[in-house]
C-alpha positions as CSV (number, residue, x, y, z in Angstrom):
1,M,1.2,-15.8,-20.2
2,W,-0.5,-12.4,-19.7
3,R,-1.1,-12.9,-16.0
4,R,-0.5,-10.2,-13.5
5,L,2.6,-10.2,-11.4
6,M,2.7,-8.6,-8.0
7,K,5.6,-7.9,-5.6
8,I,5.9,-9.8,-2.3
9,R,6.3,-7.4,0.6
10,K,8.0,-8.7,3.7
11,T,6.3,-7.5,6.9
12,N,7.5,-7.5,10.5
13,R,4.8,-8.9,12.8
14,L,5.1,-7.4,16.2
15,L,3.9,-9.5,19.1
16,P,1.6,-6.8,20.6
17,L,-0.1,-6.2,17.3
18,L,-0.6,-10.0,16.7
19,L,-2.1,-10.4,20.2
20,V,-4.6,-7.5,19.5
21,M,-5.4,-8.9,16.1
22,T,-5.9,-12.4,17.5
23,M,-8.4,-11.0,20.1
24,V,-10.2,-8.7,17.8
25,L,-10.2,-10.6,14.4
26,S,-11.6,-13.9,13.3
27,L,-10.9,-14.1,9.7
28,M,-12.1,-15.6,6.4
29,V,-13.5,-15.3,2.9
30,L,-16.5,-16.8,1.2
31,I,-18.7,-18.3,-0.9
32,A,-19.2,-20.4,-4.0
33,N,-22.2,-22.5,-4.5
34,P,-23.8,-23.5,-1.2
35,K,-27.2,-24.9,-0.7
36,V,-29.5,-21.9,-1.0
37,Y,-32.8,-21.5,0.9
38,A,-35.3,-18.9,-0.2
39,D,-38.7,-20.0,1.2
40,S,-38.6,-17.9,4.3
41,E,-38.3,-14.1,4.8
42,E,-36.3,-14.3,8.0
43,S,-35.3,-17.9,8.8
44,G,-35.7,-21.5,7.8
45,K,-35.4,-24.0,10.6
46,N,-36.5,-27.5,9.6
47,V,-37.5,-30.6,11.4
48,D,-34.1,-32.2,10.5
49,D,-32.3,-29.5,12.6
50,T,-31.0,-27.6,9.6
51,I,-31.2,-23.8,9.8
52,T,-30.9,-20.9,7.4
53,V,-28.3,-18.2,7.8
54,C,-27.4,-15.3,5.6
55,V,-23.7,-14.8,4.7
56,S,-21.8,-12.2,2.7
57,M,-18.1,-11.5,2.2
58,E,-17.2,-7.8,1.6
59,K,-14.3,-5.7,0.5
60,F,-16.0,-2.3,0.7
61,T,-13.0,-0.7,2.4
62,L,-11.1,-1.4,-0.8
63,G,-13.9,-0.2,-3.0
64,Q,-14.1,-3.6,-4.6
65,G,-17.6,-4.7,-3.7
66,Y,-18.4,-8.3,-2.8
67,I,-16.3,-11.4,-3.0
68,V,-19.6,-13.2,-2.3
69,E,-22.9,-11.4,-2.6
70,P,-25.5,-11.9,0.2
71,T,-26.5,-15.6,0.1
72,L,-28.9,-17.7,2.1
73,V,-27.2,-21.0,3.3
74,K,-28.6,-24.1,5.0
75,V,-26.4,-25.7,7.6
76,K,-26.9,-27.9,10.7
77,E,-27.9,-26.0,13.8
78,G,-24.8,-25.4,15.9
79,T,-22.3,-25.6,13.1
80,L,-19.3,-23.6,14.0
81,A,-18.8,-20.4,12.0
82,S,-15.2,-21.5,11.3
83,V,-16.5,-24.8,9.7
84,V,-19.2,-22.9,7.7
85,I,-16.5,-20.6,6.3
86,T,-13.9,-23.2,5.3
87,D,-16.5,-25.5,3.8
88,L,-17.7,-22.6,1.6
89,L,-14.1,-21.7,0.7
90,K,-13.5,-25.3,-0.5
91,A,-16.6,-25.1,-2.6
92,R,-15.6,-21.7,-4.0
93,Y,-12.1,-22.7,-5.0
94,P,-12.3,-26.5,-5.7
95,D,-8.9,-26.4,-7.6
96,I,-7.0,-25.0,-4.6
97,P,-6.1,-27.6,-2.0
98,Q,-6.6,-25.1,0.9
99,P,-7.8,-21.6,-0.2
100,W,-7.2,-20.1,3.2
101,R,-4.4,-19.6,5.7
102,M,-5.0,-20.0,9.4
103,T,-3.5,-20.5,12.9
104,G,-5.2,-22.8,15.4
105,S,-7.7,-25.3,14.2
106,L,-11.3,-25.3,13.0
107,D,-12.6,-26.1,16.5
108,N,-10.1,-24.3,18.6
109,S,-8.5,-20.8,18.4
110,F,-9.3,-20.5,14.7
111,Y,-7.7,-17.4,13.1
112,L,-7.9,-17.0,9.4
113,S,-4.9,-14.9,8.4
114,A,-5.5,-14.8,4.6
115,V,-7.7,-16.1,1.9
116,Y,-7.1,-16.9,-1.8
117,N,-8.3,-13.9,-3.8
118,P,-6.6,-13.5,-7.2
119,D,-7.0,-10.7,-9.8
120,S,-9.1,-8.3,-7.8
121,G,-7.7,-5.2,-9.4
122,K,-6.5,-1.9,-8.0
123,P,-8.1,-0.8,-4.7
124,S,-10.2,2.4,-4.5
125,I,-10.1,3.1,-0.8
126,P,-12.7,5.6,0.5
127,Q,-11.3,9.0,1.5
128,F,-12.5,8.8,5.1
129,I,-10.1,5.9,5.6
130,L,-7.2,7.5,3.7
131,D,-7.6,10.5,6.1
132,H,-6.5,8.2,8.9
133,A,-4.2,5.7,7.3
134,K,-1.3,6.0,4.9
135,V,-1.9,2.8,2.9
136,D,0.5,0.7,0.9
137,I,-0.6,0.0,-2.7
138,D,0.6,-3.7,-2.6
139,R,-0.5,-6.8,-0.9
140,C,1.9,-8.8,1.2
141,T,1.5,-11.9,-1.0
142,E,0.4,-12.3,-4.6
143,D,-3.2,-13.7,-5.0
144,W,-4.0,-13.6,-1.3
145,L,-5.8,-11.0,0.8
146,G,-5.3,-11.0,4.5
147,E,-3.7,-9.4,7.6
148,F,-1.3,-6.5,7.1
149,D,-2.3,-6.0,3.4
150,Y,-2.3,-2.3,2.6
151,Y,-1.9,-1.2,6.3
152,S,-0.6,-2.5,9.6
153,M,-4.1,-2.8,11.2
154,S,-5.8,-4.7,8.3
155,G,-7.4,-8.1,8.3
156,W,-10.7,-9.9,8.1
157,M,-13.4,-9.5,10.8
158,Y,-16.8,-11.1,11.1
159,C,-20.0,-9.7,12.6
160,V,-23.2,-11.5,13.5
161,N,-26.5,-9.7,13.6
162,G,-24.7,-6.3,13.4
163,K,-22.3,-7.1,16.3
164,F,-18.7,-8.1,16.3
165,P,-18.3,-11.1,18.6
166,N,-15.6,-11.1,21.2
167,V,-14.8,-14.7,20.5
168,G,-13.3,-16.3,17.4
169,A,-15.2,-18.1,14.7
170,A,-14.4,-21.5,16.2
171,A,-16.3,-20.5,19.4
172,W,-19.5,-19.3,17.6
173,P,-22.1,-22.0,16.9
174,M,-24.5,-20.7,14.2
175,K,-28.2,-20.1,15.1
176,D,-31.2,-20.0,12.9
177,G,-31.8,-16.6,11.1
178,E,-28.4,-15.2,11.9
179,V,-26.8,-12.7,9.4
180,M,-23.0,-13.2,9.3
181,R,-20.9,-10.7,7.4
182,W,-17.1,-11.1,6.8
183,Q,-15.6,-7.7,6.2
184,F,-12.0,-6.6,5.4
185,T,-10.8,-3.8,7.7
186,I,-7.9,-1.5,6.9
187,Y,-7.8,1.0,9.8
188,G,-8.3,0.6,13.5
189,Y,-9.2,-3.1,13.7
190,G,-12.7,-2.4,12.4
191,A,-12.9,1.3,13.2
192,D,-13.6,1.8,9.5
193,L,-16.5,-0.7,9.8
194,G,-18.2,0.8,12.9
195,A,-16.8,-2.0,15.2
196,D,-16.6,0.3,18.3
197,N,-13.1,-0.5,19.4
198,K,-12.4,2.6,21.5
199,E,-11.0,0.4,24.3
200,W,-8.2,-0.5,21.9
201,G,-7.5,3.2,21.2
202,T,-9.2,3.1,17.8
203,P,-12.7,4.7,18.1
204,D,-15.0,4.4,15.1
205,I,-14.3,6.7,12.2
206,T,-17.7,6.0,10.6
207,T,-21.3,5.3,11.7
208,V,-23.1,2.7,9.6
209,G,-26.7,1.8,9.8
210,N,-27.8,-1.8,10.5
211,K,-28.0,-3.5,7.2
212,D,-29.0,-7.0,8.2
213,K,-32.7,-7.0,7.1
214,L,-31.7,-5.4,3.7
215,L,-28.9,-8.0,3.4
216,W,-31.4,-10.8,4.0
217,K,-33.8,-9.4,1.4
218,V,-31.1,-9.1,-1.2
219,A,-29.9,-12.6,-0.5
220,K,-33.5,-13.9,-1.0
221,C,-33.7,-12.0,-4.3
222,N,-30.4,-13.6,-5.3
223,A,-31.8,-17.1,-4.6
224,L,-35.1,-16.5,-6.4
225,Y,-34.3,-14.6,-9.6
226,D,-31.9,-14.8,-12.4
227,R,-29.1,-12.3,-12.7
228,A,-30.3,-10.5,-15.8
229,L,-33.7,-9.8,-14.2
230,L,-32.2,-8.5,-11.0
231,E,-29.9,-6.1,-12.9
232,E,-32.9,-4.6,-14.7
233,N,-34.5,-3.8,-11.3
234,E,-33.5,-0.3,-10.2
235,Y,-34.5,-1.0,-6.6
236,Y,-32.3,-4.1,-6.3
237,V,-29.4,-2.1,-7.9
238,E,-30.0,0.7,-5.4
239,A,-30.1,-1.8,-2.5
240,L,-26.7,-3.1,-3.5
241,R,-25.3,0.4,-3.7
242,V,-26.6,1.2,-0.2
243,L,-25.2,-2.1,1.2
244,Q,-21.7,-1.1,-0.1
245,D,-21.8,2.4,1.3
246,L,-19.7,2.5,4.5
247,E,-21.1,5.9,5.6
248,V,-24.8,5.3,4.8
249,S,-27.4,6.4,7.3
250,Q,-30.0,4.1,8.9
251,E,-32.7,6.1,7.2
252,K,-31.4,5.3,3.7
253,V,-31.0,1.6,4.6
254,D,-34.6,1.4,5.7
255,A,-35.8,3.3,2.7
256,A,-33.9,0.9,0.4
257,L,-35.4,-2.1,2.1
258,T,-39.0,-0.7,1.9
259,A,-38.5,0.1,-1.8
260,L,-37.1,-3.4,-2.6
261,K,-39.9,-5.1,-0.7
262,Q,-42.5,-3.2,-2.7
263,N,-40.8,-3.5,-6.0
264,A,-39.1,-6.9,-6.1
265,P,-38.9,-8.7,-9.4
266,S,-41.8,-10.9,-10.4
267,P,-41.1,-14.7,-10.2
268,T,-43.3,-15.1,-13.3
269,K,-41.1,-12.7,-15.3
270,S,-38.0,-14.5,-14.0
271,A,-39.2,-17.8,-15.3
272,K,-40.1,-16.2,-18.6
273,T,-36.6,-14.7,-18.9
274,A,-35.0,-18.0,-18.2
275,K,-37.3,-19.7,-20.8
276,D,-36.5,-17.0,-23.4
277,A,-32.8,-17.5,-22.8
278,E,-33.1,-21.2,-23.7
279,H,-33.9,-20.2,-27.3
280,K,-31.0,-17.7,-27.6
281,D,-27.6,-18.3,-29.1
282,P,-25.4,-19.3,-26.2
283,V,-22.7,-16.9,-27.3
284,E,-25.3,-14.0,-27.3
285,V,-26.4,-15.0,-23.9
286,A,-22.8,-15.0,-22.6
287,F,-22.2,-11.6,-24.3
288,E,-25.2,-9.9,-22.6
289,D,-24.6,-11.6,-19.3
290,T,-20.9,-10.7,-19.2
291,A,-21.6,-7.1,-20.2
292,A,-23.9,-6.8,-17.3
293,Y,-21.5,-8.5,-15.0
294,I,-18.6,-6.3,-15.9
295,H,-20.7,-3.1,-15.7
296,K,-21.8,-4.1,-12.2
297,T,-18.5,-5.5,-10.9
298,V,-16.3,-2.8,-12.3
299,A,-18.7,-0.1,-11.2
300,E,-15.9,2.5,-10.9
301,P,-13.1,1.6,-13.3
302,Q,-9.6,2.9,-12.4
303,V,-6.4,3.3,-14.3
304,S,-5.5,-0.4,-14.0
305,S,-4.8,-3.5,-16.0
306,V,-7.7,-5.2,-14.1
307,G,-10.9,-3.4,-13.3
308,G,-9.8,-0.5,-15.6
309,E,-9.1,0.1,-19.2
310,W,-10.0,-3.4,-20.6
311,A,-13.5,-3.2,-19.0
312,V,-14.0,0.3,-20.4
313,L,-12.8,-0.7,-23.9
314,G,-15.1,-3.8,-24.0
315,L,-18.2,-1.9,-22.8
316,A,-17.5,1.1,-25.1
317,R,-17.0,-1.0,-28.2
318,S,-19.9,-3.5,-27.4
319,G,-23.0,-1.4,-28.0
320,Y,-24.2,-2.4,-24.5
321,Q,-26.1,0.4,-23.0
322,V,-24.1,2.1,-20.2
323,P,-25.0,5.4,-18.7
324,E,-22.7,8.2,-20.1
325,R,-21.8,9.1,-16.5
326,Y,-20.0,5.8,-16.2
327,Y,-17.5,6.9,-18.8
328,Q,-17.4,10.5,-17.6
329,D,-16.5,9.5,-14.0
330,Y,-13.9,7.2,-15.4
331,Y,-12.3,10.0,-17.4
332,S,-12.3,12.2,-14.3
333,R,-10.4,9.6,-12.4
334,V,-8.0,9.3,-15.3
335,E,-7.4,13.0,-15.2
336,S,-6.8,13.0,-11.4
337,Y,-4.4,10.0,-11.8
338,V,-2.4,11.5,-14.7
339,K,-2.2,14.9,-12.9
340,A,-1.0,13.3,-9.7
341,K,1.6,11.4,-11.7
342,E,2.6,14.6,-13.5
343,G,2.1,12.7,-16.8
344,N,4.7,10.1,-15.9
345,L,2.7,6.9,-15.7
346,H,5.7,4.5,-15.5
347,D,9.4,4.8,-15.9
348,K,9.8,1.4,-17.6
349,K,6.5,-0.1,-18.7
350,Y,5.4,2.1,-21.6
351,T,2.4,-0.3,-22.2
352,E,0.8,1.8,-19.4
353,Y,0.6,4.6,-21.9
354,S,-0.6,2.4,-24.7
355,R,-3.3,0.7,-22.6
356,L,-4.7,4.1,-21.5
357,I,-4.6,5.5,-25.0
358,V,-6.7,2.6,-26.4
359,A,-9.3,3.0,-23.6
360,L,-9.5,6.8,-24.0
361,T,-9.8,6.5,-27.8
362,S,-12.7,4.0,-27.3
363,I,-14.7,6.7,-25.5
364,G,-13.8,9.5,-27.9
365,K,-11.3,11.3,-25.6
366,D,-8.1,12.8,-26.9
367,P,-5.1,11.2,-25.2
368,R,-2.9,14.1,-26.4
369,N,-4.5,16.3,-23.8
370,V,-5.3,14.6,-20.5
371,A,-5.1,17.1,-17.6
372,G,-2.7,19.0,-19.8
373,Y,-0.4,16.0,-20.6
374,D,0.2,14.3,-23.9
375,L,0.1,10.6,-23.3
376,L,1.2,9.9,-26.9
377,K,4.5,11.7,-26.5
378,P,6.3,8.9,-24.5
379,L,5.6,6.5,-27.5
380,G,7.9,8.7,-29.5
381,D,10.8,7.3,-27.4
382,Y,11.8,4.1,-29.3
383,D,14.3,2.7,-26.7
384,K,12.1,3.1,-23.7
385,T,9.0,1.7,-25.5
386,I,10.7,-1.5,-26.6
387,W,12.5,-2.0,-23.2
388,Q,9.9,-4.5,-21.8
389,G,10.0,-6.9,-24.7
390,L,7.7,-7.4,-27.7
391,N,4.8,-6.1,-25.8
392,G,6.2,-2.6,-26.1
393,P,6.2,-2.2,-29.9
394,I,3.0,-4.3,-30.3
395,W,0.9,-2.1,-28.1
396,A,2.5,1.1,-29.3
397,L,1.4,0.3,-32.8
398,I,-2.1,-0.7,-31.6
399,A,-2.5,2.5,-29.6
400,L,-1.2,4.8,-32.3
401,D,-3.4,3.2,-34.9
402,S,-6.5,3.0,-32.7
403,G,-7.2,6.7,-33.5
404,N,-4.9,7.0,-36.6
405,Y,-2.8,9.4,-34.5
406,P,0.3,11.0,-36.1
407,M,3.6,9.7,-34.8
408,P,4.4,11.8,-31.7
409,Q,7.7,13.7,-31.6
410,N,9.7,13.3,-28.4
411,P,12.7,15.7,-28.2
412,E,13.8,14.0,-25.0
413,A,14.2,10.6,-26.7
414,K,17.6,9.1,-27.5
415,T,16.0,7.6,-30.6
416,Q,12.9,9.1,-32.1
417,A,10.5,6.3,-32.9
418,T,8.6,5.8,-36.2
419,R,5.8,3.4,-37.0
420,E,8.3,1.6,-39.4
421,M,10.7,1.0,-36.5
422,Y,8.1,-0.5,-34.3
423,M,6.8,-2.7,-37.2
424,N,10.3,-3.9,-38.0
425,S,11.1,-4.6,-34.4
426,I,8.1,-7.0,-34.4
427,L,9.0,-8.6,-37.8
428,E,12.6,-9.1,-36.7
429,C,11.5,-11.1,-33.6
430,Q,9.6,-13.8,-35.5
431,L,10.6,-17.2,-34.3
432,P,11.6,-20.1,-36.7
433,D,8.2,-21.7,-36.3
434,G,6.5,-18.5,-37.5
435,G,5.1,-17.3,-34.1
436,F,6.3,-14.9,-31.5
437,S,7.1,-14.8,-27.7
438,L,7.7,-12.0,-25.3
439,F,11.5,-11.9,-25.5
440,G,12.1,-14.3,-28.4
441,G,14.4,-12.9,-31.0
442,T,15.7,-10.2,-28.6
443,A,19.2,-9.8,-27.1
444,V,17.9,-10.9,-23.7
445,A,16.1,-14.1,-24.9
446,S,16.5,-17.3,-22.9
447,S,16.0,-20.8,-24.2
448,G,12.4,-20.8,-23.2
449,D,11.7,-17.8,-25.3
450,N,12.2,-19.7,-28.5
451,V,8.8,-21.3,-28.1
452,S,5.9,-19.4,-29.7
453,D,3.3,-18.2,-27.3
454,P,-0.3,-17.8,-28.6
455,D,-1.0,-14.7,-26.5
456,I,2.0,-12.7,-27.9
457,T,1.5,-14.1,-31.4
458,G,-2.1,-13.1,-31.4
459,M,-1.2,-9.6,-30.2
460,A,1.6,-9.3,-32.8
461,L,-0.9,-10.2,-35.5
462,Q,-3.3,-7.5,-34.2
463,A,-0.6,-4.9,-34.4
464,L,0.4,-5.9,-37.9
465,A,-3.1,-6.2,-39.3
466,K,-3.3,-2.7,-40.5
467,Y,-0.2,-3.3,-42.6
468,K,-1.1,-6.6,-44.1
469,D,-0.9,-5.4,-47.7
470,R,2.8,-4.9,-47.4
471,E,4.6,-7.9,-48.9
472,D,7.0,-8.4,-46.0
473,V,4.3,-8.1,-43.4
474,A,1.9,-10.4,-45.3
475,K,4.6,-13.1,-45.3
476,V,5.1,-12.9,-41.6
477,I,1.3,-12.9,-41.0
478,D,0.8,-16.0,-43.1
479,E,3.6,-17.9,-41.3
480,A,2.2,-16.8,-37.9
481,L,-1.3,-18.0,-38.8
482,T,0.1,-21.3,-40.0
483,C,1.9,-21.7,-36.7
484,M,-1.2,-20.9,-34.6
485,S,-3.3,-23.3,-36.7
486,K,-0.8,-26.1,-35.9
487,K,-0.8,-25.2,-32.2
488,Q,-4.6,-25.1,-31.8
489,D,-5.8,-28.2,-29.9
490,D,-8.7,-30.5,-30.7
491,K,-11.0,-28.5,-28.5
492,G,-10.4,-25.4,-30.6
493,G,-8.2,-23.6,-28.0
494,Y,-4.6,-22.9,-26.9
495,S,-2.2,-23.4,-24.1
496,S,0.3,-21.0,-22.7
497,W,3.0,-22.3,-20.4
498,E,1.4,-25.7,-20.9
499,T,-1.9,-24.6,-19.4
500,A,-5.1,-24.3,-21.6
501,N,-6.7,-21.0,-20.8
502,S,-9.3,-18.5,-22.0
503,E,-7.0,-15.5,-22.5
504,S,-4.9,-17.3,-25.2
505,V,-7.9,-18.1,-27.4
506,V,-9.2,-14.5,-27.0
507,Q,-6.0,-13.1,-28.5
508,I,-6.4,-15.3,-31.6
509,I,-10.1,-14.4,-31.9
510,V,-9.2,-10.7,-31.8
511,A,-6.3,-11.3,-34.3
512,L,-8.5,-13.0,-36.9
513,T,-11.1,-10.2,-36.6
514,E,-8.5,-7.5,-37.0
515,L,-7.2,-9.3,-40.1
516,G,-10.7,-9.8,-41.5
517,I,-10.5,-13.6,-41.3
518,P,-13.8,-15.4,-40.5
519,L,-13.8,-17.2,-37.1
520,N,-15.0,-20.4,-38.9
521,D,-12.0,-20.4,-41.2
522,S,-11.1,-24.0,-41.8
523,R,-7.5,-23.5,-40.5
524,F,-9.0,-22.7,-37.1
525,V,-11.6,-25.4,-36.7
526,K,-10.3,-28.5,-35.0
527,N,-12.5,-31.6,-34.5
528,G,-15.5,-29.5,-35.3
529,N,-14.6,-26.9,-32.5
530,T,-14.2,-23.2,-33.4
531,L,-12.4,-20.6,-31.4
532,L,-15.7,-19.4,-30.0
533,D,-16.7,-22.9,-29.1
534,N,-13.5,-23.1,-27.0
535,L,-14.0,-19.8,-25.4
536,M,-17.5,-20.8,-24.2
537,R,-16.0,-23.7,-22.3
538,F,-14.7,-21.1,-19.8
539,Y,-18.0,-19.2,-19.4
540,Q,-19.6,-19.2,-15.9
541,P,-23.2,-17.9,-16.1
542,G,-23.5,-14.8,-13.9
543,K,-19.8,-14.8,-13.0
544,G,-18.0,-14.0,-16.2
545,F,-15.2,-16.3,-17.4
546,S,-12.5,-18.4,-15.7
547,H,-8.8,-18.5,-16.5
548,T,-8.7,-22.2,-16.8
549,Q,-11.5,-24.7,-17.6
550,G,-13.2,-25.7,-14.4
551,G,-12.4,-22.4,-12.7
552,D,-14.9,-20.7,-10.5
553,G,-15.5,-17.6,-12.7
554,S,-13.9,-15.2,-10.2
555,D,-11.0,-14.3,-12.5
556,M,-11.6,-10.7,-13.5
557,M,-8.7,-10.5,-16.0
558,A,-10.0,-13.5,-17.9
559,T,-13.5,-12.1,-17.8
560,E,-12.5,-8.7,-19.2
561,Q,-10.4,-10.3,-22.0
562,A,-13.1,-12.8,-22.8
563,F,-15.7,-10.0,-23.1
564,Y,-13.7,-7.9,-25.5
565,G,-13.1,-11.1,-27.5
566,L,-16.8,-11.6,-27.7
567,V,-17.1,-7.9,-28.7
568,A,-14.6,-8.3,-31.5
569,A,-16.5,-11.4,-32.8
570,R,-19.8,-9.7,-32.7
571,R,-18.5,-6.6,-34.5
572,A,-17.0,-8.8,-37.2
573,R,-20.3,-10.7,-37.5
574,D,-22.3,-7.4,-37.9
575,G,-19.9,-6.0,-40.5
576,K,-18.6,-3.2,-38.2
577,S,-15.1,-1.9,-37.9
578,S,-12.8,-4.1,-35.8
579,L,-12.2,-3.7,-32.1
580,Y,-9.1,-1.5,-32.5
581,R,-10.2,0.5,-35.6
582,M,-12.1,3.2,-33.8
583,E,-13.3,5.6,-36.4
584,D,-16.8,4.9,-35.0
585,A,-15.9,5.2,-31.3
586,I,-18.6,6.6,-29.1
587,K,-18.3,10.3,-28.1
588,V,-18.6,10.9,-24.3
589,A,-19.5,14.5,-23.4
590,D,-17.3,16.5,-20.9
591,L,-18.6,16.1,-17.4
592,E,-17.8,19.7,-16.4
593,E,-19.9,21.5,-19.0
594,D,-22.1,23.1,-16.3
595,A,-19.5,23.0,-13.5
596,I,-18.6,26.1,-11.5
597,K,-14.9,26.9,-11.6
598,A,-13.0,27.8,-8.5
599,G,-13.4,31.4,-7.6
600,E,-16.6,31.9,-9.6
601,G,-19.8,33.1,-8.1
602,L,-22.4,30.4,-7.5
603,K,-25.2,30.3,-10.1
604,N,-28.3,32.2,-9.0
605,K,-26.6,33.1,-5.7
606,H,-25.0,36.3,-4.4
607,P,-21.8,37.0,-6.5
608,D,-19.7,37.3,-3.3
609,V,-20.3,33.6,-2.5
610,K,-17.4,31.8,-4.3
611,A,-16.9,28.2,-5.1
612,Q,-13.6,26.8,-3.8
613,P,-12.4,23.2,-4.0
614,I,-11.8,21.6,-0.6
615,V,-10.9,18.1,-1.7
616,H,-7.8,17.2,-3.7
617,F,-6.4,13.9,-5.0
618,E,-5.0,12.1,-2.0
619,K,-5.3,15.3,0.1
620,T,-8.1,16.9,2.0
621,F,-6.7,20.0,3.7
622,E,-3.6,22.0,3.2
623,D,-2.0,20.7,6.4
624,T,-2.5,17.0,5.8
């Protein structure tokens, strides 16, 4: 139910551009669970003519890290790059009949125009690219990433041993020890990757050091050691950071390689870590593993429904140790975003305000003064808040109550909102079976809206939890709980739109914890399976959680929601305040305590030397 919707953008494909792209690009996306080889430092050719190659798939130009981290793969010598790629795509997305789009064939004129890549979040494109390209914020097609996304010159390119071949992937037989990187380009057909395309009129806009040896070393570490151990190793973490830097020097690449070689994790310790994990509660293992995964994958959270506020909320309420700078940098990005928007986050979707309020409250920041704007004020407008269906009043109440904020006054509102009005708008939309749906009970409801949805019902219960002592609210809560108990399947989970999924069970977990109801309450145990038992069916070690059972774990929305569901369960177990009752929220210090303001003299320098900002949000110089 709560899946992200994206607009489909129609794009004109001009023939000259297509010809250039066909000559320059050979596209693709990678990897799932290939055979991994880790016995050799540089190659692994065997007597049976199998070879070892290193492969990665990268979205560094979008600021989104890897689709597939560096991986050592065994293939037959001479296997075409196009075959290697598509086989790995099949393994990565087993539930998708063909998770790629192409022209040509696997053995002739292969051109991969797009790949399946759902729920990747909002891009954070490096400034040096934005200086050359005015990008679009949307992809051409929902859940796919490929040519013409974000910019007219974009697409997938591959390089082998640091060089971009002048032939397509169907004309490149793989050789032992090769390092093959598939990279998404935005500007200049690889000019943002160092592809040296000056003959096409797009000279490089960055110079990148050769990363092949470091990539191979990281791939070897990935094959040898468990995820938790690697994430504890500062040299491995630094190596990943260097690999993802599109402007890094060769000197820094070489230094990272030397440091990682000298300080690689111990295989003995790795085995011990794995053995210790066998004796841990599986839910605890999933909790710690997913916290580390989110911290690493959402390295720079943005203002976004994926890769943003839900990741921040989960980590902030989890007790997982995250450097304070992580939250400070997030808040700085929030301030820049809000300032650029002049405080108007969205004209219609007021859940944008609610989501951001909840995240800011979780890190001890006051949403009433963000870059000089009061993010609570829009929630004082009743009509605009309820416009998008039941989500509006639900999340308005959750946001307002997360910090026990007074009801904001909005003089510009047609109807000044009150908590009572939001509460009543939820109660009035209860369906005959006791549950709720997004538009059920509203004037715009269709026939399909009369079926209770577990996601919306769970959220409605979360919003009403604080008011459960009121007689009218208590009655609705009891009826909704009865409805959800009946809808729970024999595996302990729920389906939304006839699909069993992890997000639905998460919303019921959070609802029960907000209401103070134990997760092993007999009403919510079916065939011996609890809500947590069901959620664990979607867990993918080292990769988070999948949306549907049997998924590949690459679903970031499912992962973020599953994690804050685990956080809610742990807080209830430990007797702490619930997920959304944030009296005990962490307090993140201001980042600019020691900063020098524009126009001030530099500390310990001549007073005539003044600090002046030269970089602004989406703007570098006055004339650009």
